[in-house]
C-alpha positions in Angstrom: -33.8 35.6 -22.6 -32.5 39.2 -21.8 -33.0 40.1 -25.5 -36.5 38.7 -25.4 -37.4 40.8 -22.4 -36.1 44.0 -24.2 -38.2 43.2 -27.3 -41.2 42.5 -25.0 -40.9 45.9 -23.2 -40.4 47.7 -26.6 -43.6 46.1 -28.0 -45.5 47.1 -24.8 -44.4 50.7 -25.1 -45.2 50.8 -28.8 -48.7 49.4 -28.3 -49.4 51.9 -25.5 -48.2 54.8 -27.7 -50.4 53.6 -30.6 -53.5 53.2 -28.3 -53.0 56.7 -27.0 -52.5 58.1 -30.5 -55.6 56.4 -31.8 -57.6 57.8 -28.8 -56.4 61.4 -29.6 -57.4 61.0 -33.2 -60.9 59.7 -32.3 -61.4 62.6 -29.9 -60.5 65.0 -32.7 -63.0 63.4 -35.1 -65.8 62.9 -32.5 -65.2 65.5 -29.8 -68.8 65.1 -28.5 -67.9 61.5 -27.5 -64.8 62.4 -25.6 -66.0 61.0 -22.3 -66.9 57.6 -23.8 -63.7 57.4 -25.7 -61.6 58.2 -22.6 -63.6 55.8 -20.4 -63.4 52.9 -22.8 -59.7 53.7 -23.6 -58.9 53.7 -19.9 -60.5 50.3 -19.4 -58.8 48.8 -22.4 -55.4 50.2 -21.3 -56.0 48.8 -17.8 -56.8 45.3 -19.2 -53.8 45.6 -21.5 -51.4 46.5 -18.7 -52.8 43.8 -16.5 -52.1 41.2 -19.2 -48.7 42.6 -19.8 -47.9 42.5 -16.1 -48.8 38.8 -15.8 -46.9 38.0 -19.0 -43.9 39.8 -17.6 -44.1 37.7 -14.4 -44.3 34.5 -16.4 -41.3 35.5 -18.5 -39.3 36.3 -15.3 -40.4 33.0 -13.7 -39.2 31.1 -16.8 -35.9 33.0 -16.8 -35.4 32.1 -13.1 -36.3 28.5 -13.7 -33.7 28.3 -16.5 -31.0 29.7 -14.3 -31.9 27.3 -11.5 -31.8 24.4 -13.9 -28.4 25.5 -15.2 -27.1 25.8 -11.7 -28.6 22.4 -10.9 -26.7 20.8 -13.8 -23.4 22.4 -12.7 -24.0 21.3 -9.1 -24.8 17.8 -10.1 -21.6 17.7 -12.2 -19.6 18.8 -9.2 -21.4 16.4 -6.9 -20.6 13.5 -9.2 -16.9 14.5 -9.8 -16.0 15.0 -6.1 -16.7 11.4 -4.8 -15.5 9.8 -8.1 -12.2 11.6 -7.7 -12.0 10.5 -4.1 -12.8 6.9 -5.0 -10.2 6.9 -7.8 -7.5 8.3 -5.5 -8.2 5.6 -2.8 -8.1 2.8 -5.4 -5.0 4.1 -7.0 -3.3 4.3 -3.6 -4.3 0.7 -2.8 -2.9 -0.5 -6.2 0.4 1.5 -6.1 1.4 1.2 -2.5 2.1 -1.7 -0.2 -0.6 -1.1 2.4 -1.2 -3.3 5.4 -4.6 -4.9 6.0 -5.9 -2.1 8.3 -5.0 0.7 5.9 -6.6 -1.2 3.0 -9.7 -1.7 5.0 -9.9 2.0 5.9 -9.4 3.1 2.3 -12.0 0.6 1.0 -14.5 1.7 3.7 -14.0 5.3 2.8 -14.5 4.5 -0.9 -17.7 2.7 0.0 -19.0 5.8 1.8 -18.3 7.9 -1.3 -20.2 5.3 -3.4 -23.1 5.6 -1.0 -22.9 9.4 -1.3 -23.3 8.9 -5.1 -26.2 6.6 -4.6 -27.9 9.2 -2.4 -27.5 11.8 -5.1 -29.0 9.5 -7.7 -31.9 8.5 -5.4 -32.6 12.2 -4.6 -32.9 13.0 -8.3 -35.1 10.0 -9.0 -37.5 10.5 -6.1 -37.7 14.3 -6.8 -38.8 13.5 -10.4 -41.3 10.9 -9.3 -42.8 13.1 -6.6 -43.2 15.9 -9.1 -44.8 13.5 -11.6 -47.1 12.0 -8.8 -45.8 8.6 -9.7 -44.3 7.7 -6.3 -46.7 5.7 -4.0 -44.9 5.9 -0.6 -45.3 2.3 0.5 -45.5 2.1 4.3 -44.1 -0.4 6.8 -43.3 -0.4 10.5 -39.6 -0.1 11.1 -37.0 0.9 13.8 -36.5 4.6 13.2 -33.8 4.8 16.0 -31.7 2.3 14.2 -32.2 4.0 10.9 -30.9 7.4 12.3 -27.9 5.7 13.9 -26.9 4.0 10.6 -27.3 7.1 8.5 -25.3 9.2 11.0 -22.5 6.6 11.0 -22.4 6.5 7.2 -22.3 10.3 6.8 -19.5 10.7 9.3 -16.8 12.6 7.3 -13.8 10.4 7.1 -11.4 13.3 6.4 -12.0 14.7 9.9 -10.1 13.2 12.8 -12.8 14.1 15.4 -16.3 12.8 15.7 -18.5 15.5 14.2 -21.9 13.8 14.2 -23.1 13.1 17.7 -26.2 11.1 18.2 -28.7 11.2 21.1 -31.1 8.5 20.1 -33.6 6.8 22.3 -33.6 3.1 21.4 -36.5 1.1 19.9 -38.6 4.0 18.6 -40.7 2.7 15.7 -42.3 4.6 12.9 -44.9 3.5 10.3 -44.0 5.0 6.9 -41.9 4.7 3.8 -38.5 3.6 5.0 -36.7 4.5 1.8 -38.2 8.0 1.6 -37.6 8.7 5.4 -34.0 7.5 5.0 -33.6 10.2 2.5 -35.2 12.7 4.9 -32.7 11.8 7.6 -29.6 11.7 5.3 -30.6 15.0 3.6 -31.0 16.8 6.9 -27.8 15.5 8.4 -25.8 16.1 5.2 -27.2 19.6 4.9 -26.0 20.3 8.4 -22.5 19.0 7.5 -22.4 21.2 4.3 -23.0 24.5 6.1 -20.9 23.8 9.2 -17.3 24.7 9.8 -14.8 21.7 9.4 -15.0 19.2 12.3 -17.7 21.2 14.1 -20.1 19.1 16.1 -23.5 18.3 14.7 -26.2 16.7 16.8 -28.9 14.2 15.6 -31.5 13.5 18.2 -34.5 11.1 18.4 -36.9 11.1 21.2 -40.5 10.2 22.0 -43.0 12.0 24.3 -46.5 10.7 24.6 -47.7 10.2 21.0 -45.1 12.4 19.3 -41.8 11.2 17.9 -39.2 14.0 17.4 -36.2 14.0 15.2 -33.8 16.9 15.5 -30.7 17.9 13.6 -28.7 20.8 15.1 -25.6 22.4 13.6 -23.4 25.4 14.4 -23.1 26.6 10.8 -24.1 29.8 8.9 -27.7 29.8 10.1 -30.8 30.7 8.1 -32.3 34.2 8.0 -35.9 34.5 8.9 -37.0 35.7 5.4 -35.3 32.6 3.9 -36.9 30.1 6.2 -40.1 30.1 4.2 -38.3 29.5 1.0 -35.7 26.8 1.8 -38.1 24.0 0.9 -38.6 25.2 -2.6 -37.1 23.2 -5.4 -33.5 24.2 -6.4 -33.5 27.0 -3.7 -30.1 27.6 -2.1 -29.5 29.4 1.2 -27.3 32.5 1.6 -25.0 34.6 -0.6 -23.1 33.5 -3.6 -20.2 32.5 -1.4 -22.2 30.1 0.7 -23.9 28.8 -2.5 -20.5 27.6 -3.6 -20.8 24.7 -1.2 -21.8 21.4 -2.7 -25.5 20.7 -3.2 -28.2 20.4 -5.8 -31.0 22.4 -4.1 -33.2 19.2 -4.0 -32.5 17.9 -0.5 -34.9 20.1 1.6 -37.5 20.0 -1.2 -37.6 16.2 -0.9 -37.6 16.5 2.9 -40.7 18.7 2.9 -42.6 16.6 0.2 -41.9 13.3 2.0 -42.9 14.7 5.4 -46.1 16.1 4.0 -47.0 12.7 2.7 -46.4 11.3 6.2 -48.4 14.1 7.8 -45.3 15.1 9.8 -44.3 18.6 10.7 -40.9 20.3 10.2 -39.8 23.5 11.9 -36.6 25.5 11.4 -35.3 27.2 14.5 -32.2 29.2 15.3 -29.4 27.4 17.2 -27.5 29.3 19.9 -25.0 30.9 19.6 -24.9 30.0 15.9 -26.5 27.6 13.4 -29.9 26.1 12.8 -32.1 23.3 14.2 -34.4 21.3 12.0 -37.1 19.7 14.1 -39.3 16.9 12.6 -42.4 15.7 14.5 -44.3 12.5 13.8 -47.6 11.8 15.4 -48.0 8.1 16.1 -51.8 8.6 15.9 -51.4 10.0 12.4 -49.2 7.2 11.0 
């Protein structure tokens, strides 16, 4: 792609030089028509440069997309290998060591969490593709949103940490009408995103409340935070927050893209606010009148 851009720039410069040379020759042959030649030449060069500019933007966009897709494939590979390695280690330990019933149950339960993590990854890729192809229909049903958040938070609790890092403040029996599967991905992606960018064993809060006709779901972390200029881009497909060091954290760049697409289909709003003293708060608002 770099070589293609160099060739593109060289052709543009060559074409401009030729146009200017032809203009000079025409003026020498027909000096009485100098004004017309300069005017028409200027218009032609302007149109030529405008076309070249938009072609340049298209080439850069294509180059960026290729880089994003390459990073996406690398991220997916890492995301698959990590839980698979964890599951393999747990099962090997169960087979090779004489564990008691409680230890075996813990190891199997942790393996199940890693399997569910793999399932989330696959579901994210599938629904992102179907949303982009406009082939997902978002079937709606009335379900207990409070219960859903509690279950997702419990499942995403990191089992390598000795302290409870995901704290829930959930008002009971709050019901939402929507696509339960898609909204489960919204909840899991927001909580998992908070876990990714937070220090080890740092507290993350997941809150569900209802006031009048508005249901609010909040996820607050104490992680790296999000700069104001990035807040408008974080819901783009494949976009990753922060510097290259922070981008080394696990993730495919699909999570927040899916969150925004699903919430738009449910006519729900999402805001990104700064947490104090550090971190971010993602606030989702559902209107019961709009469901």
